[in-house]
C-alpha positions in Angstrom: 44.4 24.5 43.0 44.9 28.1 41.8 45.4 26.6 38.2 42.2 24.7 38.3 40.6 28.0 39.2 42.1 30.0 36.4 41.3 27.2 33.8 37.7 26.7 34.9 36.9 30.3 34.7 38.0 30.2 31.0 35.8 27.5 30.3 32.7 29.0 31.9 32.4 31.9 30.2 32.0 36.7 30.2 32.7 43.7 30.8 29.3 45.3 31.8 31.0 47.4 34.7 34.7 47.8 34.9 36.1 46.9 38.1 39.9 48.0 37.7 42.1 45.3 39.4 45.1 47.0 40.5 46.2 44.0 42.6 48.1 42.7 39.6 50.3 45.9 40.0 51.1 45.7 43.5 54.5 44.2 43.1 56.3 44.8 46.5 59.5 43.0 45.4 60.8 45.9 43.4 62.9 48.5 44.9 61.3 51.7 46.4 60.9 54.6 44.1 59.1 55.2 40.8 58.5 52.6 38.3 56.7 52.9 35.0 55.2 50.5 32.2 53.7 50.5 29.0 51.3 47.9 27.7 49.8 46.7 24.7 47.6 43.7 24.1 44.3 42.3 22.5 40.9 41.6 24.1 38.1 39.3 23.0 34.5 40.0 24.8 31.7 37.7 24.9 28.4 38.4 26.6 26.7 41.9 25.8 28.5 42.1 22.6 30.9 39.9 20.4 33.8 42.2 19.9 37.7 42.4 19.8 39.8 45.3 20.8 43.4 46.3 20.7 44.5 48.3 23.7 47.4 50.5 24.9 48.0 50.9 28.6 50.2 53.2 31.0 51.0 52.2 34.6 52.9 54.2 37.1 53.8 52.9 40.5 55.7 54.7 43.4 56.8 52.8 46.5 58.0 54.1 49.6 60.7 52.6 51.9 59.4 49.3 53.7 57.9 49.2 57.1 60.5 47.9 59.7 61.0 44.1 59.6 58.5 43.8 56.7 58.3 43.9 52.9 55.3 46.0 52.8 55.9 49.5 51.8 55.1 52.6 54.2 52.9 53.8 51.3 52.4 53.3 47.5 50.9 55.2 44.6 49.4 53.3 41.7 48.0 54.8 38.3 46.8 52.8 35.7 45.1 53.7 32.4 43.9 52.1 29.4 42.6 52.9 26.0 40.8 50.3 23.8 39.6 50.5 20.1 37.7 47.6 18.5 35.1 46.4 16.3 31.5 45.9 17.7 29.5 43.0 16.3 31.5 43.6 12.9 29.3 46.9 12.5 31.5 49.7 13.6 34.5 50.9 15.3 34.1 51.8 19.2 36.4 52.8 21.9 36.6 52.4 25.8 39.0 53.5 28.4 39.7 54.2 31.9 42.0 55.8 34.4 42.4 54.8 38.0 44.6 56.5 40.8 44.9 54.7 44.4 47.0 55.7 47.3 47.7 53.3 50.0 49.1 54.1 53.5 50.2 51.3 55.8 49.5 52.2 59.3 51.4 49.1 60.6 51.8 45.5 59.1 48.0 44.7 59.9 46.2 47.4 58.3 46.4 49.8 55.4 44.1 52.9 54.5 43.3 53.8 51.0 41.9 56.6 48.9 41.1 55.9 45.1 39.3 57.6 42.1 38.4 56.4 38.7 36.9 57.8 35.5 35.8 55.5 32.6 33.7 55.3 29.4 32.7 52.2 27.2 31.1 52.8 23.8 30.6 49.1 23.4 28.1 48.9 26.4 26.7 52.4 26.0 28.3 53.8 28.9 28.9 57.7 28.4 30.8 58.0 31.7 31.2 56.3 35.1 33.2 58.2 38.0 34.1 56.8 41.2 35.7 58.3 44.3 36.3 56.0 47.4 38.1 55.1 50.6 38.6 51.9 52.7 40.9 49.6 54.5 43.3 46.8 53.3 44.2 43.9 55.6 47.4 41.7 54.7 46.9 38.3 56.1 49.7 36.6 54.3 52.5 38.5 52.9 56.0 37.0 51.7 58.2 37.2 48.6 56.4 34.1 46.9 52.9 34.3 48.3 50.2 36.9 49.5 46.5 37.0 50.6 44.7 40.5 51.1 41.2 41.4 52.0 39.9 44.9 51.5 36.7 47.0 52.1 35.8 50.5 50.7 33.1 52.8 50.6 32.6 54.6 47.2 30.4 57.1 45.6 29.5 56.2 42.1 28.2 58.5 39.1 27.2 57.1 35.8 25.6 57.8 32.7 24.5 55.7 29.8 24.0 57.2 26.2 20.3 57.1 26.2 19.8 58.8 29.6 19.3 62.4 30.2 20.5 62.7 34.0 23.3 60.9 35.8 22.7 58.0 38.2 24.4 58.5 41.6 24.9 55.5 43.9 26.7 54.7 47.2 28.5 51.3 46.9 30.6 49.1 49.1 33.5 47.4 47.3 34.8 44.2 49.1 37.4 42.2 47.6 39.9 39.2 48.3 43.2 38.9 46.5 45.6 35.9 46.3 49.1 36.0 44.6 51.3 33.0 44.1 54.8 32.8 42.5 54.7 29.9 40.2 58.3 29.7 39.4 61.3 32.1 38.8 59.3 35.4 38.3 56.2 34.2 36.9 53.1 34.9 39.1 49.5 33.9 39.3 46.8 36.5 40.7 43.1 35.9 41.3 40.9 38.8 42.7 37.2 38.8 43.5 35.2 41.8 44.1 31.8 42.1 45.6 30.2 45.5 44.9 26.5 46.1 46.6 24.6 49.2 46.4 24.0 50.5 49.9 20.7 52.1 49.2 19.3 49.1 47.2 21.1 45.9 48.3 19.5 43.9 45.4 21.6 45.9 43.3 25.1 44.3 43.5 27.9 43.2 41.2 30.5 40.3 41.4 33.6 40.3 39.5 36.5 37.5 39.2 39.5 38.4 37.7 42.6 36.0 37.1 45.9 36.6 35.3 49.3 34.6 34.8 52.3 36.9 34.2 55.9 36.0 33.4 58.9 37.7 32.2 60.4 37.3 28.8 63.6 39.3 29.5 64.5 41.9 32.2 62.2 44.6 30.7 59.4 42.7 28.9 56.6 40.8 30.4 53.8 38.8 29.1 50.3 38.5 30.7 47.2 36.4 30.1 44.2 37.2 31.8 40.3 36.8 32.0 37.5 38.2 34.0 34.0 37.0 34.6 31.6 39.7 35.7 27.9 39.6 36.9 25.6 42.6 37.4 22.3 41.7 39.2 20.5 44.9 38.1 22.7 46.1 34.9 21.9 49.1 32.9 18.9 49.1 30.4 19.8 47.1 27.4 22.9 45.4 29.0 23.2 41.9 29.8 24.1 40.6 33.4 27.1 38.5 32.4 30.3 39.3 30.5 33.4 37.3 29.8 36.8 39.0 28.7 39.8 37.2 27.5 43.0 39.2 27.1 46.8 39.2 26.6 49.1 41.9 27.0 52.9 42.7 26.5 54.4 45.1 29.1 57.5 47.0 28.8 59.0 48.1 32.2 61.3 51.1 32.4 
């Protein structure tokens, strides 16, 4: 079933806003301690702009010791960053990037507390900056070495500015997500995460994002990841379309 969902989303179609999917980085099967990786890949985006990008990413993960009788860590810290350089509608070179930091503390095997912050910019979609600061809870409904299912809900402060604006736009948003991870075979994994982010002050202003990825190891240090995302913004920024599709592939070196 999960393969049908993944393939269908490729065929349907299209990033207005960047919902950073840290779920793909939550590998609790690795040993406690600090883990790092560097990734390099290519993206094709369709929707607001027809563009291609090459990107470079850095990921850092810290896992504490596991809870008693559980695979879940007592706490984890994830930092992920990404810089993209590409061609916009064959006219000019443009860039985009982000940095995301998230701390997760498991109070017990049923609930975790989270804090996160994020900064991003996107010349492709005229986004000068977006800053997020949020906190919330994370609930593990299923967790094993081969399958997991999580639900999370957060409150976040959002500040954004597009290139044509003089003042910043400040919003209060909820971020609700569901995430499913399934081991396909050996160390190959499929992950799908859906985000729903309504503006608390204007409920008609909401965003939906579906992000899918399949990753598998090429050797002990090198992974290949193929992913796509479909994003919808019900009240997009001026001059920005509601739908976007992103297709990407990445090589990740773990050390």
